C-alpha positions, 0 to 999 in steps of 0.5 A, a space after each residue: 737097327 743094329 747095333 742097338 746101343 748109342 756108338 760109344 758103348 760096347 755091351 757084349 754078353 746081353 742078358 735081356 729081362 723083362 720083369 713081371 711088374 713091368 711087361 711093357 720095358 725090356 732090360 739089358 744087363 751087359 758087359 761094360 767094355 771099352 770101345 776100340 781097346 781090350 778089356 772091361 771095367 768093374 762097372 755095369 750100366 743097365 740099359 731099358 726100352 720100351 720100344 726096342 728102338 729108344 734106350 735109357 741108361 741106368 747109372 750106375 747099375 752095378 759098381 764093384 768099387 762100391 758094393 764088393 768089399 771081400 775081393 778086388 773086382 776089375 771086370 765084370 764079363 757076362 753077368 746076369 740079373 733075376 727077380 724074386 718075391 719084389 727084390 732084384 739080384 745081380 749075379 757075377 763073378 769074382 776070385 774064382 767064385 759065383 757072388 750075388 748083389 741085392 737091389 730093390 729095383 731092376 735098374 739098381 744100384 746094386 749093393 751089398 755084394 757076398 760070396 756063394 760058398 760052393 761056387 769054387 769051380 775051374 773055368 767058374 765064369 759066366 753065371 746064368 740065373 733062373 727062376 721057375 714058375 713055382 718060385 725055385 731058383 737055380 744057378 749055372 756056371 762054367 766053361 767047357 762043361 756047365 755046372 748047375 745047382 737049386 738055390 736056397 729061397 736067400 739066393 745066395 746059398 746052394 742046395 749042395 744035394 742038387 748040383 749037377 756037373 755035366 748039364 753041357 759039355 763040350 764034347 756032346 753039346 759044343 758048349 764053350 761058355 755063357 750059359 742062359 736059361 729060359 722057359 717056354 711052355 713045359 720046356 727048358 731052353 738052355 742058350 749057349 755059346 757053341 763052337 761046333 761050327 769051329 770058332 766059338 761064333 754060334 748061339 745054340 740051345 739045348 732043351 730039357 724038361 727040367 731045370 736041371 737037365 738032361 738037355 738035349 741039343 737042338 740047334 743054332 740060332 744065330 751065328 755071328 762068324 763073318 761080322 769082323 776079323 776078331 769073331 770068336 765068341 758070341 753070347 747073349 739070350 732070348 726074351 718075349 717081349 710084347 708077344 715076339 721072342 727075340 734073340 739078343 747077341 754080339 758082334 765084333 767090330 774093331 778087329 779086336 777080340 775085346 773092346 768092339 763087341 756090340 749088342 744087336 737083336 733079331 726077331 726069332 720063331 718057333 715051330 710047332 715042335 718048339 724049335 727055333 729056326 736059325 736066323 740071320 745077322 741083319 742090319 735092320 734087326 727088330 725094326 724091318 727092312 730100311 728104306 734104301 733112300 735113307 742115308 745108312 751108316 757104313 759101319 752098320 754092315 752085318 756081315 763081311 767076306 774076305 778073300 781067302 788070302 787073308 787068311 794065308 798063314 801057317 795051315 793050322 791058324 788058317 784052318 782054325 778059324 773056319 774048322 778047328 775047335 777053339 783051343 788056346 795056342 790055335 786062337 793066339 797063333 791066328 790072332 797074332 797072325 791077324 796082327 801081322 797081316 799087313 791090315 788086310 780085311 775091313 773092319 770098323 774104325 771109332 773116332 770122336 768129332 766135336 764130342 760126338 762118336 762116329 764110325 766108319 769102315 776102313 781098309 777096304 781091300 780087293 775082294 772084301 765083301 760087304 753086307 747089309 740086310 735087308 734094304 727096301 727099294 720101295 718102287 725104284 731106285 736109279 742111283 747109288 751115293 756114297 761117302 768114301 775116302 782114298 789115297 792115290 790108288 782108288 777102286 770101284 764098288 760092285 753093287 750087287 743085290 741078293 748076294 755077292 754073286 748076285 746080280 750086279 747092279 751098278 759100279 761106282 768109280 771112288 777115286 783119289 781123295 788125298 788120304 784115308 779117313 774121316 778128314 778126306 770123305 768126298 761124295 761118289 755117285 753113279 747110276 743103277 739098274 731100276 731095282 724095286 722091293 725088298 734086297 740084301 746089298 752086297 758092296 763088292 770092293 774091286 782094283 785092277 791091281 789084285 793085291 792086298 793093298 788098303 784102297 779105300 775107306 767108307 763113311 755111308 751109302 743110300 740109294 735114291 
């Protein structure tokens, strides 16, 4: 299920890789972001899986404090890794340029880092690396416009005469940042963070016949708008594992720009032209529909809708989120407005109990809608059960299937439990109209008072 990693790991900007030496293992290289607070660390832990469900952590994949002696590195956003001739190369940004470290193993440790001359470039972050079938290697980097170049055989120098400076642009392709190159058949797919829907929430792709373009934008693969109040970017890439293609992306969780962006996966499909059909964020991820009788942690919601009033701020700030391009002051203004919006809008909360990391949904207000895709009711379910907490006001959870405006199958009253949060959980239940088969489930928070008051927190739910 999504998110795919243990709760105490926020792993955005993920690059999934399957190496030819071990086609039965998928490796994940992702930013090592701090859970629940802004910022990330100059360390990258590499993850691997053989079944897409159980993940093994490899420590330390790359530790800039041990591997870099030419620059102080404080963070490692959106790095990448590639294999060539049995050696593995880890690319990262430091000191306004691209750099590379080396290892004989895909999980590292990557050591002896060196800077790559000629990669000094405004907005130079988020390196991507690609090795073609003929063994030629390419490096990509940039923000707002993408630069690319062929690498020499040593993998740490550019072939300067191959540099291209406008492979993707914000004006033509909606390019924001976070590029990633893949090849499928005769086509080269550039995956990137796209601003064309207002904020940089889409992972889109452009297709070309050469690793250095030109590239034609084809469409959106996945859009993570609505996963959290602070949703503002999306990084990841595609990978083929056991003959099935997947998209690796991240979603925000804690109403923070940084500190809660968690790795998720969905299967994707190509048509006969080579186009990728856009997919939804789901709770089920790569596993398929979830048994409705299973106790499902509430934080695994894949999508939220908030009432319009949450964004009743300055018009430019309100419009920015859905309509305006991502530019500096609008994002800054919107974030400040959200911080002052009296905590309206559901989001996840993280805590540790007896050494175990846990999460739940908090600050549910009137009109909030919480989505789970998809639950399998099998031959039928007749009861809804949940664990929730509320203080004084209480509320009602309307249970809808197949959309927020789909059939309402039940209403569960959440009473006063004496307080919010983990130490005030109580179990509530209600009857539901019999439902069978696979459905999207939406929980709609309702109050008779129609205000922005914090109504309840939600720990888990299930059907019986």
